[in-house]
C-alpha positions in Angstrom: 0.0 0.0 0.0 1.1 3.6 -0.6 0.3 7.3 -0.7 0.9 9.0 -4.1 1.6 12.7 -4.4 2.0 14.8 -7.5 4.8 17.3 -6.8 6.2 20.4 -8.5 8.4 23.0 -6.6 5.6 25.5 -6.1 3.6 26.5 -3.0 0.9 24.2 -4.1 3.3 21.3 -4.6 4.9 22.0 -1.2 1.5 21.9 0.5 0.7 18.6 -1.3 4.0 17.1 -0.3 3.6 18.1 3.3 0.1 16.6 3.5 1.3 13.4 1.8 4.2 13.0 4.2 1.8 13.4 7.1 -0.6 10.8 5.6 2.1 8.3 4.9 3.6 8.7 8.3 0.1 8.3 10.0 -0.7 5.3 7.8 2.9 3.9 8.2 3.1 3.3 4.5 5.3 4.1 1.5 5.2 7.5 -0.2 5.4 7.7 -4.0 6.3 11.1 -5.3 5.6 11.8 -9.0 7.8 14.8 -10.0 6.9 15.9 -13.5 8.4 18.4 -16.1 5.0 18.7 -17.8 4.2 22.3 -18.6 8.0 23.0 -19.0 8.2 24.1 -15.3 11.9 23.4 -15.4 12.5 25.0 -18.8 13.4 21.6 -20.3 16.4 21.6 -18.0 16.9 17.9 -17.0 19.6 18.8 -14.5 17.2 21.2 -12.6 14.5 18.5 -12.6 16.9 16.0 -11.2 18.2 18.4 -8.6 14.6 18.9 -7.3 14.1 15.1 -7.2 17.3 14.7 -5.2 16.2 17.4 -2.7 12.8 15.6 -2.3 14.7 12.3 -1.7 16.9 13.9 1.0 13.8 15.4 2.7 12.0 12.1 2.8 15.2 10.2 4.0 15.5 12.8 6.8 11.8 12.1 7.7 12.5 8.4 7.8 9.9 7.5 5.3 9.9 4.6 2.9 9.6 6.3 -0.5 9.9 6.2 -4.3 10.6 9.5 -6.2 9.6 9.1 -9.8 10.8 11.7 -12.4 8.6 11.8 -15.5 9.4 13.8 -18.6 7.5 14.7 -21.7 5.2 12.0 -23.0 2.1 11.0 -21.1 0.0 13.5 -19.3 0.9 14.1 -15.6 -2.6 12.9 -14.5 -1.9 9.6 -16.3 1.4 9.3 -14.4 -0.2 9.9 -11.1 -3.1 7.6 -11.7 -0.7 4.9 -13.0 1.4 5.2 -9.9 -1.7 4.8 -7.8 -2.9 1.7 -9.7 0.5 0.0 -9.6 1.0 0.2 -5.9 -2.4 -0.4 -4.4 -2.6 3.2 -3.4 -4.7 4.2 -0.4 -4.7 8.0 -1.1 -3.6 10.4 -3.8 -2.6 14.0 -2.7 -2.6 16.9 -5.1 -2.1 20.7 -4.7 -4.6 23.2 -6.0 -4.0 26.8 -6.9 -6.2 29.5 -5.4 -8.5 30.8 -8.1 -10.6 33.9 -8.8 -14.4 33.6 -8.4 -14.7 32.9 -12.2 -11.8 30.5 -12.1 -13.4 28.5 -9.4 -16.0 27.3 -11.9 -13.3 25.3 -13.6 -10.7 23.1 -12.0 -7.4 22.6 -13.7 -7.6 19.8 -16.2 -5.1 17.6 -14.4 -6.8 18.0 -11.0 -10.2 17.3 -12.6 -8.9 14.1 -14.3 -7.3 12.8 -11.2 -10.4 13.5 -9.1 -12.6 11.7 -11.7 -10.4 8.8 -12.6 -8.5 8.0 -9.4 -8.8 4.4 -8.1 -8.8 5.7 -4.5 -9.7 8.8 -2.4 -8.0 12.1 -3.4 -7.0 14.8 -1.0 -6.8 18.2 -2.6 -4.9 20.8 -0.6 -4.1 24.5 -1.0 -1.1 26.3 0.3 -1.4 28.7 3.3 -2.8 32.1 2.4 
């Protein structure tokens, strides 16, 4: 069993990682972190992406958690990567970060968040960063 979290180095990603660490610790289970370069967040810089992955590994090692940090690059959609990780490991929970949105923006979730919420094989915890 595991907890899966989608992570990018943003306030939303940090909130999701923090919630996932807490859930995995409470459930005494493995944490699977899906770190993606979708949307060109790292400018196509594979070294920057790997550096963030290494930092996440260090943080999880320091927390004493069993973990697997998966780096995904262009190809499949990030929602597919997160759902696949959940299906592979008998996931108990998926954690995602959500951006704060304007009143009009609240009518529409991000496409990745919406797909994960609709297609996930387990419960999904959506978190926002502190105000």
